[in-house]
N, C-alpha and C positions, 0 to 999 in steps of 0.2 A: 505493500498500499505505500503510495507516496506522501512524502512528510508533511505535504502540506493537502492534506485528501480534506479537510475538514473546512477548509473555507470554502466551499461550495456546499455547505449546508444552510440549515432555516435557524437552525441554532447558533451557528456563527456569525451569521450575519444580523439576528437580534442582537448576539452579546457587541457586535462591531459599531451597529446604528446607537445603543445603548453610550458607550465608551466615548465614540464622539461626540454625542450630544453632552455628553456629564462633562466633555473636556471644552467645549466651544468650537468644536472643529478646529483646533489648533493646536499646536505641537507644544507638550508642557513643558518645554526645555525651551525653545527658543520664541515659540510664538508664533511663527508661521502657521498661513492657513491653506497652505498647498502641498500638493503630492503628500497627504498623511497616511501612515501606515499604524497598526494597531499593535503595538506589542508587549509581549509579556512578560511581564517583570520576573516571575519564576519561570523559568524556561520547561516549553511543552515537555522535553524530555525527561526534566525532574520531575515535574507534577502534572502527566498527562490526566490526574482529573481535575485540572484546575485550567481545559482548553476555554471551557464557556464561561470562567467567571469574572464577569467588571471588574471586580476588584484585583485582578492580577493582572490589567492590561490598563495599558496607555496610551494615549494618542501621541505619536511621534514624526515628524517630517520626516524626507529618504534620509537627510545628512544627518539628524539625530541620532535614525535609528540606528544607519551605517555605522557611528560613533560607538553607538553600545556594543555591535555584535564584531568590533574592529581585532579585540582579543583572537575570535574564534576564526575570521577569515585570514589572519595572517599579511602573507606578502599582496593578498590582491586588495585589499584594504586600503592600502596607499594610492592604488591608482582609480577605485572608487572612490575616495575622498578627493584626489584631485579634479577628478570630474564632477564632483559634486562643488567643489570651491568656482569650479570654469560656468555652472548653472547661476550661480549666487551676483 
């Protein structure tokens, strides 16, 4: 099963909407209101039971989401980070 299988479920779409509404459709780190992602605070692989818990999610823009995952991305993070900076 693909790692992002849950994003097409009605339950995730509802959770995502709740989180975006709660956070005012803005990145909680920088305040941007575009290219928004819903980030799991405790990673899905650590606590799969929290996938649909809005209290374990927060709204981040692409760039801030990338920063949160930088340690996991390793060398790819620099290229993605540079790309993000070009967009700003």
